[in-house]
C-alpha positions in Angstrom: 89.5 64.7 87.0 88.5 68.6 87.8 90.2 71.0 90.1 87.0 70.1 92.7 88.4 66.9 93.9 87.1 66.6 97.5 83.4 66.8 99.3 83.3 66.7 102.8 87.1 65.0 102.6 86.1 61.9 100.0 87.3 62.3 96.6 84.7 63.1 93.5 84.5 64.1 90.3 83.1 67.3 88.7 79.4 67.0 88.4 79.3 67.1 84.6 77.5 70.3 83.4 75.1 68.8 81.0 74.0 66.3 83.4 73.0 68.9 85.8 71.1 70.9 83.4 69.4 67.6 82.6 68.2 67.2 86.4 66.7 70.9 86.4 63.0 71.6 86.0 62.2 72.5 82.0 61.7 76.0 82.4 65.0 76.5 84.6 66.9 74.6 82.3 65.4 76.3 79.1 66.5 79.5 81.3 69.5 78.7 81.9 70.4 77.4 78.1 69.7 81.1 76.5 72.2 82.2 78.9 74.7 80.1 78.1 73.8 81.3 74.8 74.4 84.4 75.6 70.8 85.6 76.0 70.1 88.2 78.2 67.8 87.5 80.6 65.1 89.2 82.2 63.8 90.5 85.6 61.4 88.1 85.5 64.0 84.9 84.5 66.5 86.2 87.6 63.1 85.8 89.9 62.9 82.7 88.8 66.9 81.6 89.0 66.9 83.4 92.8 64.3 81.2 94.2 65.7 77.9 92.9 66.0 75.2 95.2 67.7 71.4 95.1 68.8 70.4 91.5 68.0 73.7 89.8 69.9 75.4 92.5 72.9 73.5 91.9 72.2 74.0 87.8 72.4 78.3 87.8 75.8 77.8 90.2 77.0 75.1 86.9 75.9 77.2 84.3 77.5 80.5 85.8 80.6 78.4 86.3 81.0 77.8 82.8 79.2 81.5 81.6 82.9 82.5 83.7 85.0 80.5 82.5 83.6 82.2 78.2 83.8 85.6 79.4 87.2 85.2 82.0 89.0 82.3 81.5 89.9 80.5 83.8 92.0 83.2 86.1 91.0 84.5 89.3 92.2 87.9 90.6 92.8 89.7 93.6 94.2 93.5 94.4 96.6 94.6 96.9 95.1 97.9 98.2 94.2 99.5 101.1 91.2 101.1 102.8 91.5 104.0 104.6 88.7 105.7 105.7 89.2 109.8 106.8 86.4 109.6 109.6 83.9 107.8 111.4 81.5 111.2 111.4 78.1 111.0 109.6 75.2 113.3 110.3 73.1 110.5 108.2 73.0 107.9 110.9 71.8 105.4 108.2 69.7 102.1 109.6 71.8 99.7 108.3 75.6 101.2 109.4 77.1 101.1 112.9 80.4 102.7 111.7 79.2 106.4 111.9 79.3 108.3 115.4 78.9 111.9 116.4 81.1 114.3 116.1 81.3 115.2 119.6 81.5 111.1 120.5 84.3 109.7 122.3 85.0 107.6 119.4 85.2 110.3 116.6 87.7 110.4 114.3 89.0 113.1 111.8 92.3 111.8 110.6 94.4 114.6 108.8 95.9 115.2 105.3 99.3 114.3 106.6 97.5 111.1 108.2 96.0 110.1 104.8 99.1 110.4 103.1 101.6 108.6 105.7 98.7 105.6 104.9 98.9 105.6 101.7 102.9 105.6 101.7 102.4 102.7 103.9 100.8 101.3 101.8 102.7 101.8 98.4 105.7 100.3 100.6 103.8 97.2 100.7 103.3 96.7 97.6 99.7 98.3 97.0 98.7 99.7 93.5 95.7 101.2 95.0 94.2 103.4 98.0 90.5 103.3 98.6 89.3 105.9 100.3 86.5 106.8 101.9 84.5 108.5 105.2 81.7 110.0 107.2 79.7 112.7 105.6 81.7 114.9 109.0 80.0 118.3 109.0 83.3 120.5 109.3 84.1 119.2 105.3 84.8 122.3 103.2 83.8 122.4 99.6 88.4 121.9 99.1 88.3 118.9 101.3 88.0 115.8 98.6 90.4 117.8 96.9 93.4 118.4 98.8 92.5 114.8 100.1 93.8 114.0 96.4 96.6 116.7 96.5 98.0 115.4 100.0 98.0 111.6 98.7 99.6 112.5 94.9 102.0 115.2 96.8 103.3 111.8 98.9 102.7 109.1 96.4 102.7 110.2 92.8 101.9 106.3 91.0 99.4 105.1 93.4 95.9 104.7 91.7 93.3 106.4 94.0 89.8 105.1 94.2 88.0 107.1 96.4 84.6 108.9 97.6 80.9 106.8 97.1 78.1 108.7 95.4 77.1 110.2 98.3 80.0 112.1 99.2 80.2 113.3 95.6 76.9 114.6 96.4 77.9 116.7 98.9 81.1 117.3 97.9 79.5 119.1 94.7 76.5 120.7 97.3 79.2 122.6 99.2 81.0 123.3 96.3 78.4 125.1 94.9 79.0 122.9 91.4 77.2 120.4 89.1 78.5 116.3 89.6 80.2 116.6 86.4 82.3 119.6 87.4 82.8 118.7 90.9 83.8 115.5 89.2 86.3 116.8 86.2 88.1 119.5 89.3 88.6 115.9 91.3 90.2 114.0 88.6 92.4 116.8 87.6 93.8 116.5 90.7 94.4 112.4 90.8 91.1 110.9 90.8 91.2 107.3 89.5 88.4 105.7 89.7 84.9 105.8 92.2 83.3 102.8 94.5 79.5 102.4 93.6 79.0 102.1 96.9 76.1 103.8 98.9 73.4 101.7 96.2 72.3 99.2 98.8 69.5 98.1 97.3 68.1 100.4 93.7 64.7 99.3 94.5 63.1 102.2 95.8 60.6 101.0 98.2 63.3 99.0 99.8 65.9 102.2 99.7 63.5 103.9 101.2 63.3 101.3 104.3 67.1 101.3 104.9 68.2 105.0 103.7 65.0 107.5 104.5 67.0 110.8 104.1 70.1 109.5 102.2 70.7 109.6 98.5 67.8 108.4 96.2 68.4 105.4 93.6 68.1 108.3 91.1 70.2 110.7 92.4 72.6 107.5 92.9 72.4 107.0 89.1 72.9 110.6 88.6 75.9 110.4 90.0 77.1 107.3 88.8 76.0 108.9 84.8 78.4 112.0 86.0 81.3 109.7 86.9 81.5 107.2 83.6 80.6 110.9 81.6 83.8 112.7 82.4 86.1 109.6 82.6 86.1 108.1 86.0 85.1 104.5 86.0 82.8 103.5 88.4 82.5 99.6 90.7 78.6 98.7 91.4 77.8 97.3 94.2 74.7 95.7 96.7 74.2 95.4 99.8 71.1 92.6 100.3 70.1 90.4 103.0 68.0 92.0 105.2 64.3 93.6 104.2 64.8 92.8 100.6 64.1 89.7 98.3 64.5 87.9 94.7 61.9 91.1 93.1 64.6 93.5 94.9 67.7 91.9 93.5 66.5 91.3 90.1 65.3 95.2 89.8 69.2 96.1 90.8 71.0 93.9 88.4 68.6 95.2 85.4 69.1 98.8 86.5 73.3 98.4 86.5 72.8 96.8 83.4 70.8 99.1 81.9 73.2 102.2 82.7 76.3 99.5 81.3 74.8 99.6 78.3 74.4 103.6 78.4 77.8 104.7 79.6 80.4 101.5 80.1 81.6 103.2 82.8 81.4 100.2 85.4 84.6 97.6 86.0 83.2 95.6 88.3 79.8 94.0 90.6 80.2 93.5 94.2 77.7 91.9 96.1 78.1 93.3 99.6 75.8 90.6 102.3 74.3 92.5 105.4 76.3 92.3 108.4 73.1 92.3 111.0 74.8 92.4 114.4 75.9 96.0 115.5 73.2 97.9 113.5 70.3 99.8 114.8 68.2 98.6 111.9 68.4 95.0 113.2 68.0 95.8 117.1 65.3 98.2 116.5 63.3 95.2 114.5 64.9 92.1 115.2 61.4 90.6 114.0 60.8 92.3 110.8 64.7 92.4 109.5 66.7 89.2 108.4 70.6 88.5 110.0 72.3 88.7 106.6 71.8 86.2 103.6 71.9 82.9 103.7 74.7 81.3 102.1 72.7 79.7 99.2 71.9 83.6 98.9 75.2 84.0 98.5 75.9 81.9 96.0 73.0 83.2 93.6 73.7 86.7 93.9 77.2 85.9 92.4 75.8 83.3 89.8 73.0 85.0 88.8 74.6 88.4 88.8 77.4 86.5 86.9 74.7 85.3 84.0 72.8 88.8 84.0 75.4 90.9 83.5 77.4 88.7 81.2 78.8 91.2 78.7 78.1 94.4 80.1 79.8 93.5 83.5 81.9 90.7 83.6 84.1 91.1 87.1 82.1 89.5 89.2 83.9 90.1 93.2 83.6 88.0 95.8 84.0 90.1 99.1 85.9 87.8 101.7 85.2 90.7 104.4 81.5 89.5 104.1 81.8 85.7 103.8 85.3 84.7 104.8 88.2 83.2 102.5 87.1 80.0 102.4 83.1 80.9 100.8 85.0 83.7 99.0 87.6 81.5 96.8 84.6 78.9 96.0 82.5 81.7 94.9 85.4 81.5 92.0 84.0 78.5 90.5 80.0 79.9 91.4 80.4 82.8 89.2 82.9 84.8 90.3 86.5 86.1 89.1 87.7 88.1 91.7 88.4 88.0 95.8 89.1 91.7 95.2 92.0 93.8 97.8 94.1 92.6 100.4 92.4 95.5 102.5 95.0 96.1 105.2 92.7 98.0 107.0 88.7 97.7 107.1 86.6 99.4 109.4 83.2 99.6 107.8 81.9 95.9 108.3 83.9 95.4 111.7 82.0 97.8 113.1 78.7 96.1 112.0 80.4 92.9 113.7 82.3 91.8 110.8 84.2 88.6 111.6 86.5 88.1 108.9 88.9 90.6 110.4 90.6 93.2 107.8 93.3 91.7 105.9 94.1 88.9 103.8 97.8 89.0 102.6 98.5 88.5 98.5 100.0 84.6 99.8 96.9 83.7 101.1 94.6 85.6 97.9 97.0 83.1 95.6 96.7 80.0 97.1 92.6 80.8 97.8 92.5 81.1 93.8 95.1 78.0 92.8 92.3 75.9 95.5 90.0 77.0 93.2 91.3 75.1 90.2 92.4 78.2 88.7 95.6 80.5 87.8 95.8 83.1 89.7 96.5 86.9 88.5 97.5 90.5 90.7 95.8 93.0 89.3 95.3 96.4 89.3 92.4 98.4 90.2 91.1 98.7 86.2 92.3 95.1 85.5 95.2 95.0 83.9 97.7 92.3 85.1 100.4 93.5 88.0 101.7 89.7 88.3 101.0 86.8 87.3 101.5 84.1 89.8 100.7 80.9 87.2 98.0 77.8 87.5 96.9 75.8 90.3 99.4 73.4 91.7 97.3 70.2 91.5 99.2 68.5 94.9 97.4 70.6 97.2 94.3 71.0 98.7 91.8 71.9 96.3 88.3 73.1 97.2 84.7 71.1 96.6 83.1 72.2 93.6 79.7 74.3 94.8 77.4 72.4 93.0 78.4 69.1 94.5 78.0 71.0 98.1 74.5 71.3 97.7 74.1 67.6 97.5 76.0 67.1 100.4 74.0 69.2 102.4 76.3 72.9 101.9 
């Protein structure tokens, strides 16, 4: 009997992988067996998997769970971190974002270096090993601003890992400093930058990106900044934002491009799918007939599962965002390709501003419990996926989450 022992309140054994594959269509079965053997899936094969339904869809999730076990064992992880969004002022006004405001808006914030350091200190005192620092492109940011953020944190909390500044912020800061991205990043690394979030990726398929971002960082510019970070020894995450004006071909293109970069640089630590939250965004409000209201539940599962299959052997940490999906669904992703639940956060402003409904913090004990409910061994990790604390395997007596592959048959 597997850890997933309840469906709609009734006990049930987990479906055997071979049995699931036997019910899949021949074309899908061939692709999934290729993935199980460690083969590299093409973009076209990725599109086929993104378009699966019914038994084929169930087989995708089940195969992703098996490949997750091959690549990561039976461990699920999380990190204790705090988000520090130092300003909500941004001149870009991206259509999918409701976080940014004008400089003279009554709700405008631009917190001081001392306040940034205070928040980092508070996070350290609560057990955080990382602060994630990002903000809008405020017009008053000067050439030394990003360096001074790092200095203020390191002077107060020398051992804190600083995971900071999106590729767009690096592009902005390098222009302000009149430096190449490589030289700008070398300077930041010398002053305490430990790693970079790979946000501002949105969808890297150029035609869709134009609709979302207009004058924001183009695909080749995002790739340029990411490669610059990897070149100077600053690892980054990789992300995708999906469920708006995009589709399977765009998702497969995005994953393939990330894999290509990783083959060249090896600098990505993890892949983080981020579902579009539509409620308060200008993109949706201006185009309610043509813009989707975020991913479906099935698309959430497919994104994590197919990322596992397409990125295996290259980016082996797949994170499920509880901020976007809620803790329960994120935990189910641990048996559909993901191996990590991300951070406790303490503060999260960007998704909340867009209408996110899952709060701004999950406590460490909740992370451990959700990993155990997925039947996995729970680990607290640091930014670079080194173990900080081992919480052991699941306790079999506690209620377990249902196998996602079985939930499909039950209408989940």
